[in-house]
C-alpha positions as CSV (number, residue, x, y, z in Angstrom):
1,M,-0.3,0.0,0.6
2,T,2.0,3.2,-1.1
3,T,-1.0,5.5,0.9
4,S,0.9,8.6,2.7
5,I,-1.9,9.7,5.4
6,I,-4.4,6.4,5.3
7,Y,-2.2,4.0,6.8
8,E,-2.1,0.5,8.9
9,P,-1.9,1.3,12.5
10,K,0.3,-0.8,14.6
11,G,0.4,-2.6,18.1
12,R,-2.4,-1.5,20.5
13,A,-3.9,0.8,17.7
14,R,-4.0,-2.7,14.9
15,E,-6.9,-4.2,17.2
16,Y,-9.2,-1.2,16.9
17,A,-9.0,-0.7,13.1
18,A,-6.9,-1.7,10.0
19,L,-6.5,1.5,8.3
20,A,-6.9,4.9,9.7
21,A,-6.1,8.4,9.3
22,N,-5.7,11.6,11.1
23,L,-7.0,14.5,9.5
24,Y,-5.5,17.5,12.4
25,S,-2.7,17.4,14.2
26,G,-2.3,17.4,18.3
27,C,-6.5,17.4,20.5
28,Q,-7.8,20.0,22.2
29,H,-10.1,17.6,24.2
30,G,-6.8,17.6,26.5
31,C,-7.2,14.1,28.4
32,K,-5.1,13.2,30.9
33,Y,-4.5,9.1,29.8
34,C,-3.3,10.7,26.2
35,Y,-1.4,8.7,24.7
36,A,-1.2,10.8,21.1
37,P,2.0,13.7,22.6
38,K,4.3,9.9,23.7
39,A,2.8,8.0,20.4
40,T,4.1,11.6,17.9
41,F,6.9,12.5,20.0
42,K,5.5,15.9,21.1
43,D,5.5,18.0,24.2
44,R,2.0,17.6,25.4
45,V,1.2,21.0,26.7
46,A,1.8,21.7,23.0
47,F,0.3,18.7,21.8
48,H,-3.4,19.7,23.2
49,G,-2.7,24.0,22.8
50,N,-1.2,23.5,19.2
51,V,-4.1,21.7,17.2
52,G,-3.7,22.5,13.4
53,V,-4.7,21.2,9.7
54,R,-2.2,18.9,8.4
55,H,-0.3,20.7,5.4
56,G,-1.9,19.3,2.5
57,I,-3.5,17.1,4.2
58,M,-6.9,16.7,2.3
59,A,-5.2,16.8,-1.7
60,K,-3.1,13.3,0.4
61,F,-6.7,11.9,1.9
62,E,-8.1,12.6,-1.7
63,A,-4.9,10.3,-3.5
64,D,-5.0,7.9,-0.6
65,C,-9.1,7.3,-0.8
66,R,-8.3,6.9,-5.6
67,E,-5.5,4.9,-4.6
68,L,-7.8,2.2,-2.5
69,R,-11.1,3.1,-4.4
70,G,-13.5,0.3,-4.1
71,S,-12.0,-1.9,-1.9
72,G,-14.7,-1.7,-0.1
73,K,-12.4,-1.0,3.3
74,Q,-12.9,1.1,6.2
75,V,-10.8,3.6,7.6
76,L,-11.2,4.7,11.0
77,L,-11.2,8.3,11.9
78,S,-8.8,9.2,14.2
79,F,-6.1,7.5,16.7
80,T,-4.0,10.9,17.7
81,T,-6.7,13.2,17.0
82,D,-10.3,13.8,17.0
83,P,-12.3,13.9,13.7
84,Y,-14.6,16.0,15.5
85,G,-12.8,18.5,18.1
86,P,-13.5,22.2,18.3
87,I,-11.2,22.8,15.2
88,D,-13.4,20.9,13.5
89,M,-16.2,23.4,13.8
90,T,-14.5,25.5,11.5
91,H,-12.6,23.4,8.7
92,K,-15.2,20.4,8.7
93,L,-12.6,18.3,7.1
94,T,-14.3,15.2,8.9
95,R,-17.3,15.8,6.4
96,R,-15.4,16.1,3.6
97,A,-12.8,13.0,4.7
98,V,-16.0,11.1,4.3
99,E,-17.2,11.6,1.3
100,L,-14.2,11.2,-0.2
101,L,-13.8,8.7,1.0
102,H,-17.6,7.0,0.1
103,D,-16.8,8.5,-3.3
104,N,-14.2,6.0,-3.9
105,G,-16.1,3.0,-2.8
106,L,-15.0,2.7,1.5
107,F,-16.5,3.6,4.6
108,V,-15.6,5.2,7.6
109,E,-15.2,4.3,10.8
110,I,-15.5,7.0,13.7
111,L,-14.1,7.0,17.2
112,T,-14.7,10.5,18.8
113,K,-15.2,12.2,22.4
114,G,-16.8,14.7,20.3
115,G,-20.2,13.8,21.8
116,M,-23.3,15.7,18.9
117,R,-20.5,17.9,17.2
118,A,-20.7,14.7,14.9
119,A,-24.2,14.4,14.7
120,R,-24.0,16.9,11.6
121,D,-23.0,14.3,9.6
122,F,-24.6,11.5,10.5
123,D,-26.8,11.9,7.6
124,L,-23.2,10.6,5.6
125,L,-23.6,7.6,7.9
126,G,-25.2,4.3,6.7
127,S,-24.8,0.4,7.2
128,S,-21.6,-0.2,6.3
129,D,-20.2,2.7,8.6
130,A,-19.5,2.9,12.3
131,F,-20.2,5.3,14.7
132,A,-18.1,5.2,18.8
133,T,-17.6,6.9,21.0
134,T,-14.8,6.9,24.6
135,M,-16.1,6.3,27.4
136,T,-14.7,6.7,31.1
137,F,-17.3,7.8,33.0
138,L,-20.6,8.6,33.8
139,D,-20.4,12.4,36.1
140,E,-19.5,15.5,34.9
141,E,-17.2,16.3,37.2
142,R,-14.4,13.3,36.2
143,S,-15.2,13.7,33.7
144,R,-13.8,17.0,33.4
145,Q,-10.9,16.5,35.7
146,W,-8.9,13.7,33.4
147,E,-11.0,15.4,29.5
148,P,-11.3,19.0,30.6
149,E,-12.0,19.7,26.6
150,A,-14.2,16.8,25.7
151,A,-18.3,16.3,25.5
152,L,-18.8,15.6,28.8
153,P,-20.4,11.9,29.2
154,E,-23.9,12.7,28.4
155,D,-23.1,14.6,25.6
156,R,-21.3,11.2,23.9
157,I,-24.1,9.4,25.0
158,Q,-26.7,10.9,23.1
159,A,-25.2,11.2,20.0
160,I,-24.7,7.6,20.2
161,K,-28.4,7.0,20.9
162,M,-28.7,9.2,17.6
163,A,-26.2,6.8,15.8
164,H,-28.4,4.0,16.6
165,A,-31.9,5.3,15.8
166,K,-30.6,6.0,12.5
167,D,-29.4,3.0,12.0
168,I,-25.7,3.5,11.9
169,P,-23.7,1.0,13.9
170,T,-22.4,1.8,17.3
171,W,-19.9,1.1,19.4
172,V,-18.0,2.1,22.8
173,S,-14.7,1.8,23.5
174,L,-14.2,1.2,26.7
175,E,-10.2,2.0,27.5
176,P,-9.0,3.6,29.6
177,V,-10.7,2.1,32.1
178,I,-9.9,4.4,35.2
179,D,-12.6,3.3,37.5
180,P,-14.3,-0.7,37.1
181,E,-17.3,-0.1,38.5
182,T,-18.1,2.8,36.2
183,S,-17.3,1.1,33.3
184,L,-19.6,-1.8,34.4
185,E,-22.2,1.1,34.6
186,I,-21.2,2.1,31.7
187,I,-22.8,-0.8,30.6
188,R,-25.5,-0.9,32.0
189,R,-26.6,2.0,30.6
190,T,-25.6,2.4,27.2
191,Y,-26.8,-1.4,26.3
192,E,-29.6,-0.9,24.0
193,Y,-28.2,1.1,21.5
194,V,-24.6,-0.5,21.6
195,S,-23.9,-2.8,18.7
196,L,-20.6,-3.4,20.0
197,Y,-18.2,-2.6,23.6
198,K,-13.8,-3.1,22.6
199,V,-12.8,-3.1,26.2
200,G,-9.7,-2.8,28.0
201,T,-7.2,-1.4,30.2
202,L,-5.3,1.9,31.7
203,N,-2.0,2.2,30.6
204,Y,1.1,3.9,30.7
205,D,-0.3,5.2,35.0
206,A,1.0,3.9,37.9
207,R,-2.7,3.9,39.0
208,A,-3.3,0.3,37.1
209,K,-1.3,-1.4,39.4
210,A,-4.3,-1.4,42.0
211,I,-6.9,-2.6,39.7
212,N,-7.9,-6.5,39.5
213,W,-7.8,-6.8,35.7
214,A,-9.0,-10.1,36.0
215,D,-12.0,-9.6,38.2
216,F,-12.6,-6.5,36.3
217,G,-12.4,-8.3,32.6
218,Q,-14.3,-11.3,34.1
219,R,-17.3,-9.5,35.4
220,A,-17.3,-7.4,32.3
221,I,-17.4,-10.3,29.5
222,D,-20.4,-11.8,32.3
223,L,-22.4,-8.7,32.0
224,L,-21.8,-8.4,28.3
225,E,-22.6,-11.9,27.5
226,S,-26.0,-11.6,29.9
227,L,-26.6,-9.2,28.2
228,G,-26.5,-10.0,24.3
229,K,-23.4,-7.6,23.2
230,A,-21.0,-8.2,20.6
231,Y,-17.1,-7.7,22.1
232,Y,-13.9,-7.2,21.3
233,I,-11.6,-7.9,24.6
234,K,-8.1,-6.0,24.4
235,N,-5.1,-7.9,24.4
236,D,-3.4,-6.2,27.9
237,L,-6.4,-7.0,29.1
238,R,-7.7,-10.3,28.1
239,E,-3.2,-11.2,29.5
240,K,-4.5,-10.9,32.6
241,I,-7.4,-12.7,32.9
242,P,-6.8,-16.9,33.7
243,D,-10.1,-18.6,32.3
244,Y,-10.0,-15.9,29.6
245,G,-9.7,-19.4,27.1
246,R,-13.4,-20.5,28.0
247,A,-14.7,-16.8,26.2
248,K,-13.8,-15.8,23.3
249,A,-11.8,-12.5,22.2
250,A,-14.7,-11.4,19.8
251,C,-18.6,-12.8,20.4
């Protein structure tokens, strides 16, 4: 594959998507747990404070879409930025990217903490696309502490409910898991309009050592199976569940 903006993720990101693209540099959400500054070799303050449009991005993205034309592949937006951060309210690159993907026989998988900012583009999404959000908390105060500029939990829930009502496939990323009990409650609160859950751990944080991951992982599996929900357990969590062999990575 000779594309330059659409790329094949590696490592943990590969578990989420086979192809991805990042339309902006940096992210204004300022999440305390964000791995992207380290992954992009940038200072954390600069990463969250100097968000911009990547040079020549849409011309390169369009060329990549032509390279993949007709393959029916799905491209995730985004890993090291957010497709519906505040900057997209002005530039609207995400809408143009979705249009280019569809024009070339490709599909999109949106992963955002932008909440209802994404709803303006739901008219473009269909049954071969997907809309997803990362959920960490349910209360505003803790969300603001950890994710200062991201959409509040209820706003994200409203967006995924709306997508589901429009027959757009939906999924929730339960990663990072900062409070296991809250993550389980998120499942209980959202399962009626979420098609799939992707469950992980908390990485690059000393607080992760205090969490009983085997207990959380098994409880998450038991809950999801009792609700009849499809799920994917990420490798980091899978390795911490002694009896994982009795369950499936995806069901």
